[in-house]
C-alpha positions as CSV (number, residue, x, y, z in Angstrom):
1,X,-18.0,-0.8,0.3
2,X,-16.7,-4.4,0.3
3,X,-14.2,-5.5,3.1
4,X,-10.7,-6.2,2.3
5,X,-11.2,-9.9,2.4
6,X,-14.0,-9.7,0.0
7,X,-12.1,-7.3,-2.5
8,X,-9.1,-9.6,-2.4
9,X,-10.9,-12.7,-2.9
10,X,-12.5,-11.3,-6.1
11,X,-9.4,-9.9,-7.2
12,X,-10.5,-6.4,-7.0
13,X,-7.3,-4.8,-6.3
14,X,-7.7,-1.9,-8.8
15,X,-10.7,-0.8,-6.5
16,X,-8.9,-1.4,-3.2
17,X,-5.8,1.1,-3.9
18,X,-5.4,4.2,-5.9
19,X,-2.6,4.2,-8.4
20,X,-0.5,6.5,-6.5
21,X,-1.2,4.3,-3.4
22,X,0.1,1.5,-5.4
23,X,3.3,3.3,-6.4
24,X,3.8,4.1,-2.9
25,X,3.2,0.6,-1.6
26,X,5.6,-0.8,-4.1
27,X,8.4,1.5,-3.0
28,X,7.5,0.7,0.6
29,X,7.6,-3.0,0.0
30,X,11.1,-2.4,-1.5
31,X,12.2,-1.0,2.0
32,X,12.3,2.8,0.8
33,X,11.9,5.4,3.7
34,X,9.2,7.9,3.3
35,X,11.7,10.6,2.2
36,X,13.0,8.3,-0.6
37,X,9.6,7.5,-1.8
38,X,8.6,11.2,-2.0
39,X,11.8,12.0,-4.1
40,X,11.0,9.2,-6.4
41,X,7.2,9.6,-6.9
42,X,7.7,13.5,-6.8
43,X,5.3,14.1,-4.1
44,X,5.8,15.6,-0.5
45,X,6.8,13.3,2.5
46,X,3.6,14.5,4.0
47,X,1.7,12.9,1.1
48,X,3.7,9.8,1.4
49,X,2.6,9.5,5.2
50,X,-1.1,10.0,3.9
51,X,-0.7,7.3,1.3
52,X,1.1,5.0,3.9
53,X,-1.8,5.6,6.4
54,X,-4.4,4.7,3.7
55,X,-2.7,1.5,2.9
56,X,-2.5,0.5,6.5
57,X,-6.2,1.3,7.0
58,X,-7.4,-0.6,3.9
59,X,-5.2,-3.4,5.0
60,X,-6.0,-3.5,8.7
61,X,-2.3,-3.5,9.4
62,X,-0.5,-2.1,12.3
63,X,2.7,-1.2,10.6
64,X,4.4,-1.2,7.2
65,X,5.9,-4.7,7.7
66,X,2.4,-6.2,8.5
67,X,0.9,-4.3,5.3
68,X,3.3,-5.9,3.1
69,X,3.1,-9.3,4.5
70,X,-0.9,-9.2,4.1
71,X,-0.4,-7.8,0.6
72,X,2.0,-10.6,-0.4
73,X,-0.2,-13.4,1.2
74,X,-3.1,-11.8,-0.7
75,X,-1.3,-11.7,-4.1
76,X,-1.5,-7.8,-4.2
77,X,2.2,-7.4,-4.2
78,X,4.7,-9.9,-5.8
79,X,8.2,-10.5,-4.2
């Protein structure tokens, strides 16, 4: 599997995150809590935590804020 840097340089965002991860990521970036995201996306809070964990790992981020900053810098998220 390619690294985050290789995938973002090639614009392969669709392969980097699943559709559900992007749904969660968009809401996370908008400042929603896990509980709010779970209600909006109609999944459990545990599943939200799972998706957030995957997002952090894929971006090599230590926390939600760092993940959002990295994604904006790479053009994954628009804000």
